[in-house]
N, C-alpha and C positions, 0 to 999 in steps of 0.2 A: 503493500500499499504506499504510495507516494506521499509524503508529507510536503507539500509544496503550495505555491501560490499560483494564480493564473499567469499566463505569459505576460510579458511587460509590453505594452503598447510603446589648513594650518596646522598645523603640526599638533600633536597631543599635549595635554598638560599633566604634569607628573607630581604635583604636590603631595599626594597621599600614597603614591606608588613606593613600595619598598626598594631599597638599592640592592641589586643582586650582587653579592660579593663572591665572585667566582672567576675562574679563568676565562677571559674573553679576548677575542682578537682585538687589537688596537686599531686596525684599519681593515677594510674589505678590498682586496685586490680584484681587479676585473678579471673576468673569465680568460682573457687573452694573456694575462701575466703568469709568470711562474708562481707556484704556491710556495711563497717564502714570507708568509705574514708575520709581523711583529706582533707579540702579545704583551698585554699589560698584566703584572701580578694582581692578586686580589687586593694586597695592601695598596697598590698604586690607585686602583679604582675607587676603593673605599675612601681614600684620604684625598683624592686629587681636588675636590671642589673647595676645600676650605682648610683653615688653620686651626680655628678654636671654634667650640661649640656656641660660645656668645656671639661670634661674629656671623654664624649662620643664621641666627634669629634676626639679625639686623639687616642682612644683605637684601636689597631690592633687586632681585633677579630679573623681574619684569622690566624695570627701567634700564638695567644693564643691558638686556637684549636689545631694547629699542635703541639704546645709545650706540651699541655696536653697529647696528643697521645704518644709523645716521652718520657714523663716521666712515661708512664705505667698507666695512668688512663684510665678506661673502662667505656663506658656508655651502660648499658643493657636496651633496649628499644624496642619500637614497632613503625613502620612507621605510623600505622594507629590510634595510641593513641593521642588524643587531648593534654594531659599534656606533652607528649613527644615532640609534635610538638611546643608547647609553649616554652618548654625548649630550643629547637633548635633555635627558633626565636631570643632568647636573643643573640645568636651569630652572627646574621645577616648573611653575606656572609661566615662566618667561620663555618656555619653548616656542610657544605660539608667536612670539615676536622676533625669533631669530631670522636672519637674513638667509633663509633656507632656499636653495635653487636645486631642484630635482634633476639629476643627471642620468637617469635610466628611463628605458622604454617600458610599457606595460608588462612585457615579458622578462623584465629585469636586465636586459642587455643595455650597453652603454647607448645613450642617445647621441644624435648628431651634436647637440649642445656640449656633451661632456667630451667628445672627440675634439670639437673646436677649441675647448678650454684645456685640452691635453691632460684631462684628469686621469690618474692611474690608480687612484685608491680612494676609498670613502672611509671616513669623512676627509674633506680637504678644505683648510681654512685659507683664504686670501686676505691679506692686510692691506691697508692703504698705501703702504710703500711698495706693494707689489710681491712682497715675500709670502711664502706659502708654508703651512704646517700640516702634516699629514697625521691622522689618527686622532684618538681621543685627547683633548687638551684640558688641562686643569683651568679653572676660571681665573686664577691669579696670572697663569701664563698668557691667556687671551688677553686680559687687561695690560700686561706688559708689552706684548707684541703690537697691540692696537693703539697704546697710549690712552685707553678709555678707563677711568677709574670705575670701581665697583661701587654704586650708591649704597649708602647704609641707612637711608631714611625714606620716608614716604608713607602715605596712608593707604587705604584700601582702594582698589581699582576693580573694574570687570570688563570683559570683553565688549566691544562695540555691538550694540543691538541693532541699529538702524531702524528706518521707518517699517511699519508693519500694516497689513491689510487683514481684517477679520471679517468673516462672513456670518450673517445672521444665522443662528442655529448651529454654528460650528466654531466652538470656543478654541482659541489658540494658545498653546502652551509655549512660553518663551524661556529659554534657559538663561540664568544669570551665572555666567562663568567668572567667578570672583576670585580675588587674591588679596592677601594682606601680608607685608614683609615680616610683621611679627608672629605671623603663624597663628594667631587666636581665632576663635569663632567669629563669624560675621553674621549680622542681622540685616535682612532686607525689608524694606517698606516700599509702598508704592501708592501713587495718588494720581487722579484722573481729572483733567480741567473740566470735563463735561460728564459728570457722573449719570446724568440722565440718558446719555447716549451709550456709555460704555461702563461696565464694571471690571474692576481689575483687583486680584487678590493673590497673595503669596501662598503657594501650596505648601503646607507644612504637615508634620507627623508622619513622614515616609522614610524608610531606609532606601539606600542606594546599593547598586553593585558596580564593581569595577572588573572589567574584562581585561586581563593581562595577557598580552599577545606575545608569543616567543620572539617574533622578528620585528614587530611594529610597536608602536606605543600603546597607551591604554585607551579604553573606551569606558566612559563613566556614565551611567544612567540613574537618574531618579525614578523610583518606582512609585506607582499609584496604588499603594496598599489599600487606601481607604475606598477607592472607587473601583478597583479591580482586585479584590482581596484573594480570590481563588488563583487567578493567574499569577499575581505577585507572589503568593505563598508557595507556588510550585517551583518557580525559579530560584527562590530563597532556599527551599528545601533541597533541590538538586545541586545548587552551588555550595551549600554548607557540607553536602556529602562528598564532594569532589567529583561529581559525575561529569562535569564538563572539561575537566583537566585532560589535555591531550587531544580534545576533539577539534577537527577542522571546520572552517567555513567552507562548506561544500558546494556552495550555489552563489555565484556573483553575477548580477546582471546590472551593468552600468545604467544609471539613471533610473534605476527601479528599486531593487532590494540586495542586500547581502544577507545570507542565511547560514545559521549553524545549528548545532544541538543534536546532531544524528551520530551515534557512535560508529554506525556502520560506514558513514561518510558517502553514502550514495542517495540519501533522501527519503529511505523508507524505513527507517528505524527510530527507536526511541528508547526511554528508560523502562525499568521494569514496574514502575508505578502505573497504576491504572489511569486511563485516558480521563479528563475532566471535561466538564460542559462549558460551553462558551460562556464568557464573563464580560458582558458588554455593559457600558455606561454611556448615557447620551452625550456626556461632555468630552468623551475619549474617541477621537476620530483621526484618521490617517491624512491630516491636512498640512503636514510639513515635513522637512527633512528631519531624520534622527528619531522618529517614533518607533518604539519597541513593541513588537507585536508577536503572538504566537502563531506559528504555521500549523496546519492540519491537513488531513485528507478529506474530510467531510465534517458535516456539522457534529460538534461535541466530541471530537476525537483529538483534543489538545493533549500533548504530552511533554516533550522536552524541546522540540525545535522552535526556534524563533528567528524573527527577521528584523532589519533596520531598514526604514524607508530612505529613499533619496527623492526629495520634492513631494508635493501633495499627491496622494493616490487615492482619491475619494471613493473610487469603486470598490475599495476593500472595506469601507466602512460597515460595521455590524455583520461583516462575513468573517472577520478575523479579530481577536481579542487585544485591544491595546492595553499595556500595563506599564509603560515607562517612556521617558524621554531623554535623549542624549544630552547631557550637560557639558562634558568635556571629551574632546577627541574627534571633533568633526573632520579635522585634516587626515586623521587615520582612517575614519570611515571612508572619505573620499578617495585615499589612496588604495584602499581594498577594492573600491568600487570600480577603479580604473585599471585593475590588474588584469592581465591577459587570461583568458579561459579556453577550455577545450570545447567541443560541440555540444557537450552536456552542461554547460556553464560552470563547470568546476575549474577553479584557478589551476593554472599550469604548474605553479609551485605551492606547496602546502602553506596555508595560512592558519596557524595552529593556536588554539587558546592554551595557555599555560596554567592559569588559575582563574576562578571567579570568585571575587571577595565580596562579602555582604558587610556594609558598615554604614554608620550614621554620618552624613556628610554635613559638617557644620561650617562649610565654606561656600558651597553653591547652592543655588535655589532655582526654582521654576515658579513663574508667575503665569496666571491665566487671565487672558483677556476675553471677556464675554459681552457681547451686545446686550443690552438690557431690555430692548423691544424690537419693533419693526422698522424703526427709524434708521436712514443712512445718514452719514455725515462724516466730519473729521474732527479729531480732538488730540490733545497732547497728553501723554503719560510721562510721569517723573519716576525714575527708580533710584532709590538711595540705598547705599550699602554703608553700614556702620560697624566699626571694629570694637573691641572691648575697651578701648582707651577713649571712645567717644568720637574719633576721627571719622569723617563722612566723605563719601564720593557720590555724586548725583549725575545722572543723565537724563535728558529729556528727549523724547522721540515722538513722531506723530503716528497716529493710527486712523486708518481709514476704514470706516464700518461700511460694508456693502451687502447687497443682497447676495444670497447664495444661489449659484446656478446648478448646484448638484442636488438631486432629489434622493435622500437616502432610503434604503430599504427598511421596512419594520422589522422589529425583533421581539421575541416572546420575552416577557417578564418571568422571573422565577415562579415556578408552579408549586404550590403548596399540596403535597400528597400526604394523606394521613397514613399511620402506621398499617392500618387495616380498615376493612369495610365489611358490613354485614352481607353475607352471601344470599340473603332473602329479599333484597331490594336493590334498586339502582343506586350507584354512587355518582354524585354531582360534584363537579370541580368548576371553579371560575377561572378561566384563561384570560389573561390580559397581555397586552403588547404596548410597544412604544414605538411611535412614528414621529420623527423630528419634526416633520412639516404639518402633521396633525392630519394626514390624508386618511381616507377610508381604508379598511383592511378587510381581508377575507380569511376565515378560519376553516380548517378542515382537520379531521381526525380519522385515523385508520387503525384497527387492531391488527397487530403484527400476527401473521400466520393464519389469518382468516377469522371467521366469526364463529368458530366451532364452540368456544367456551363463553363468549361475551360479544355483545354488540356495542358500538360506540357512535354517538351523534353529537354534534356541536352546532349551536345556532349562531346568528349573525352577531350576537353580543358576547360570544365566547363562553357560553355555558355548556360544559361537556357533561353528557350523561353517558354512563357506562352500566349496562344491564347484563349481570352475569347468567348463565344459563342455570336453569332451575336445578338447585341442589349442588352446584358446582363450588368447590373450595379450592383456591390456589392463586397463582398470579396471572394476571392479564398485562401484556405490554402493548402499549399504544403509541403511536406517533402523532404528535400534535403539530400542526404547521400554521404559519401566518404568511400571507402574501399581500401585495399592494391590492386594494380594491379595484373593482371594475371602474375603468374610465380614469384612472390615476396615470398621469403622464410622467415621464422622465425616468421610468424603471424598466429594466430588461425583464423578459419573461422568466428568467431564472432567478430573480430576486426573491428570496424567501428565507425563513428561519424555521427550523423545525427542532423539536424536543421529544425524546423518548422518554416515557414515564411507566412506571410499573405500579399496578394496583393489586393489592393483596386481599382476596376475598376469603373470609373465614366465617365458620359457624361460631357463634358466640358460646363461650365455655360456661356451663351452667352446673355448678357442683350440687350435690345433693344436700338437702338441709335436714336438720338445722346445722348451723355453722358454729364452731367454738371460736368466738372472737378474743384476741388477746391484745394488750397494749403493751408497748415497749418503750423504754427510755431512749431518746435520740442520742444522748451523751454516751450511751454504752456501745461496745462493739460486739461483745458476745451476748447472745440472747438464748434463752432456754425456750424450747418449744415443748409444751407439756404433752404427756400421753393423752390420747382422746380416741374414741371410736367414731369421732366425727371429723370433718375437715376442720383445720385450724387456720385462721385468717388474721393477718396483720395488715390493717388498712392504714394508709399514712398519705401525706400529700408532700410531693417533691419540692423543695425550697429552690433549687437551682438545677439547670441542665447538668446531668452527670451520668456516669455508667455505674450501675449498681452491680455489685457480685456478691453472691451468697456462698460462703464456704463452709462445709461440714466440718465439724471438730470431733474427732474420735470415730467410733463406729457408727455407721449409717447403714440402714437397711438397703439391700441391693435393689428391691422393688420400690423404694420410695422415689416419689416424684414431687418436685417443687415447681410451682408455676407462678409467674409474675403476670398479673393481669392489669390492663388499663381500665379507664373509666367505662369503656364499652364491653367489658368482660372478654377481650380478646388477649390471648396469651401473647405476650411480647417477650418473654424469656422463659427458658425451662432449665430444669435440672435433672440430670439422669446419670446417676453413678459418678458425679462429679460437681463442678462449680456452676451455678446459675449466673448468668449474665443478662442484664436489661438495660436499654438506654431509656432514661427518664427525661421528662421535659418539665422545666420549672412551672409550679402551679398545678401540674397534673395529678389527678387522684389515682392512686395505685392500690392493688392488694397482692401480698404474698400468700399464696395458698399451699398449705402442707397437707400431705395425705394423712388419713387416720393410722395411727401407730400405737403399738402397746407400751412404747417406752418413751421417756423423755429424750429429746435430742438437743444438741448444742450447735449453734450456727454463729458464724462471724459475719457481720454486715459490713461490707467495705464499699467504699466510693471513691472515684478519682477525685472528688472535691472534698474529701475529709469526712469524718464520722457523722457531723451534724448536718447531713444532707437532706432530712426529711423532717416534718412535723406531724405531731399526733393532735394538734389543738384544731377545735372547730372543724371536725371531720363530717363526712356523710357516709352513711352505710351504702357502700358500693353495690350490694347485692339486693337490698330492700331499703330504699332511701327513707320511707316513713317508719321504718323499725328503729326508733331512736334508741331503745334501751337494749337492742340486740337480743330480744328473746324469740326471735323467729316469726313473729307475727306483729300486725299493726293493730293496736288497741288504744283506748283512752289512756292507759299508762304512759304511752309515749308522748301524748300530749302533756300529760302532767310532768314527765321528766323536764320537757322543755320549760314549762311554766316554773317550776322549781329552780332551775338553772338561772332564769331571769331574776327571780325573786332573790336568790343569793347574791347575785351580782348587785341588785338595788340596794339590799341591806348592807352590802359592803362599800357602799357609795362609789359604785362604778368601777371598782377594782376587779379584774377577771380572776375568777377562780377555777381551779381544775375540777372538772366534774367527773364522778364515777362513771357516768353515762357518756360514752365517747362520741355518739353519732346524733348531735342535736342539730346540726345543720342540715335539715331535711330538704331544704329547697336548693341547696348547693351554692348559695350566694356568698359564702365565706364569712358569715354573720350569725349569731344566734339572736334572733329577734321574734316578736309574736307572729311574724309571717311564717316561721317554721312550725308553730303550733296550728295555725290555720291551714297550712299546707296538709297536715296530718289529718285534721278535722275534715277537709274536703275528700281525702281519700277514704275516710271512714263513711262519709256519706254516700261516696260511690259505691262501696261495699253494701251499705244498707239498702240503696236503691236496686242493687243487683238481685236482692232477695225479694221474692213476691210474697208479702205476708198475707196471712188470712184476716188479719186484724191490723190497725195502724200500730206502728212500733211505739214502745213506751220507754223513756230513758228515766232510770231510777237516779234521782239526784242526791247529793251529799255535798260536804263542805269542799271537797276537791272540785266538783263540778262548778261550785259556785265561784271558785278562784279561776278556773278555766274561762268561765263567762267573763269574769272581770278582765281578765288580760285580753281577750279577744275584743271586748267592748272597747278598752282602751286603745287598742290597734286601730278600730274602726273610726275612732273619734279624735285621735291625736297622731300628728305626723312624727312625733318623736318615738321611734321603734325601741328605744332602750328603756322606756318607763313602763311600770306596771302600776296599777292603782293600789294594790294591796301586797306588799312584800312579805308573803306568808309561806312558811314551808309546809306543804301539804303532803299528806300521805294517801295511799289508795287503800280505801276500806274494802273489806270482802263484798259489800253490797254494790260496789260501783260496777255496773254492767250495762252494756247495750243489749237491750232485750227485744226480740220478736216473738210474737205469739204463734208458735207453730207446734207440731206434734211432739218435738223434743225439747221445746222450751231453751233452745241454744242460740247463740249468736249466729 
């Protein structure tokens, strides 16, 4: 499977790059010359740039490079040459300002300019007096030969930005490639002359990656972790594992993209990690050079391959997942793009990644320019960089806001799929999408493998209905698709976005009743499950998203099964002669169900988020919500349990107290109020009307029933759910019964 893109229609900055202390050639002889290259020792290379550490921090290497160029110094070099790269590294962020002249052709042979200049090795320095120096030169030697002193002062600066054009609906990310001689962190601020026309903001809170190439300089990208978290997370994971080390840029198309990330080197490979779904955001588009995006074979097959754009490539928008922007190394990117390639677009010489480093960049930034409405016009933007001493550097540039002549394709928003669905009814999901221009869209859905187990339909509003075959339990795979709507102009017929989803249809688990309910302390990790001839259940509410695991301690019966049920009674985790695991969602109601056993058992409850991952306060009986006292049936006693709890709270002046009855939140709203008592009464009324009496039902009243009346009356006449009219602890007398006159005189 080819991981690729459609056919295609300054030198690097090195401030953060580590200095490689190893045997390196001091110059690069041309292919026509004998192989008798002079080498610098590791010590020479490491100490060449400077004499003392204090001087390093004060040297203004950007200004030094500019001064060398102004004095007429020339650096004859090659972007792909390792020795030339090491020479440039000595200037750190000043490398971009060096008087660099490329001396080779795209296939790395010497160019006519190199022949005309009689260049025999790279790098070659030429000084104003006509003399030359071959090989890596220390900064002090360059200063001596040129007569240009190394500046030791100056404030922060950043690379020239130039005027910009931003299209409505297509925010532009502009890199701020900054430098400070003192080497401390820099702060970027931005202002707009006409904020009604254009919004500008500094993108913050993201990490960066540095791609260190074996023969070229570095490529530094700021990632968009907050807006493309999945894609950014994948490259971070692979980089930190060392996956990209030694991998080549296997595809180079000038004026289009450079592409890497395939360990096979032919474009159809990837990592051992699973593919991930497309990760789109409306603000992230392929509208400039240096956009970092994932390559893929088809929808949702992103893995490890990535590409970097040259120029705006808007037809890639929402076909490929943007997740970063180049902030340093534009000249390196351009040099790679200009390299000679074979008929399959592979460079004729290997362009190999040495390492990919993940780091926090406190020097460079990215600003986003975003039109605020539909108006066009021109305004000025000012970017200011401030160092830790308060010194500033500002640049003002013009921004033209124009209409966008590209019509982006729609893309599907994330689809929320439940853990499981009942197999006796249709499952419904709301499908939504984003279209930048707000054009009409068309949805479609198809069951993969035919309609043998289920059928799927979707209406114009994106409401997906999946009906399982009668009695079917299992998974159903569906492809949902969005396309431009009928009559929408500016899109190709292939513009679409699809998403594969899996629905799990299950029969709800219904244990035999009655159930033995037990309460456990969230602060404990070891819990005893008592012997019982009934199912034993622990009902709790998850406090946060976590992975629960239940570990048996000691001897456990081989035929014991432990099930974790969600609020719909679906088993989301099971235990069978081992450890039970289940993924929990914050706020969800769950039950752990243990088989009937003749002996006590000991279990350890563990969570990825620590021991206090659940709460046993204000619970609902998952198996029978109106059975507040957990005696296996709904009776007036359940109403009374709720009333007493409210009364106790009232008498304690609002202080919540722990009740011996755990399931008082009968209506599941997370509170204990008179509504819960009314919920039970309504259920009792439904039970009563379900029986056809021979005579009207008679309710035998006592003091407890009077208190219930009091609570319900208060609820109906007072908006304050927490009040009761008479805070009295009531008890159930033997005579309290709901009676119907029938042959057996039973409820």
